C-alpha positions, -999 to +999 in steps of 0.1 A: -013-124+019-010-121+056-016-092+080+015-074+092+013-058+126+025-022+128+042-033+160+064-057+140+072-033+111+060-004+090+060-004+052+094+001+035+097+028+008+104+012-026+133+023-046+130+054-068+115+049-102+132+061-134+109+071-162+115+068-200+132+102-200+157+092-173+140+113-146+140+099-111+106+097-093+105+094-055+077+072-042+061+092-013+031+069-006+015+036-013-020+021-008-026-008+016-055-028+031-056-018+068-074-027+100-078+001+125-082+000+163-120-003+159-117-035+138-127-018+105-110-029+072-105-006+043-079+008+018-056+035+031-025+054+020+008+051+039+029+083+038+066+073+040+076+108+053+052+111+082+052+073+087+014+073+091-017+059+074-044+082+059-078+074+046-087+087+011-086+124+008-094+130+044-070+149+067-075+124+094-047+101+104-058+065+110-048+045+140-038+013+122-030-020+140-022-041+109-018-038+071-012-059+040-003-050+004-030-047-022-034-078-044-021-077-079-046-067-106-066-095-123-052-105-156-075-127-179-060-158-194-049-155-230-071-175-253-057-208-263-032-211-234-036-235-205-017-239-173 
């Protein structure tokens, strides 16, 4: 994964999700790894409506200079299978 400068582009909201009952769910935020103006690296939430990054449950907006998607979760190899 590579860092994406917020000057180049902001995260795009993914399509709505349809659950097993056919209800549409709107994605309002996603988590990203970010770097702020002070050079710190941490996980933050991007809000698609306000177009801003937020840290955890704080009410403080973060001045982000670059971001990248979170990695996919680890999946152990199935026993008996080789690549």
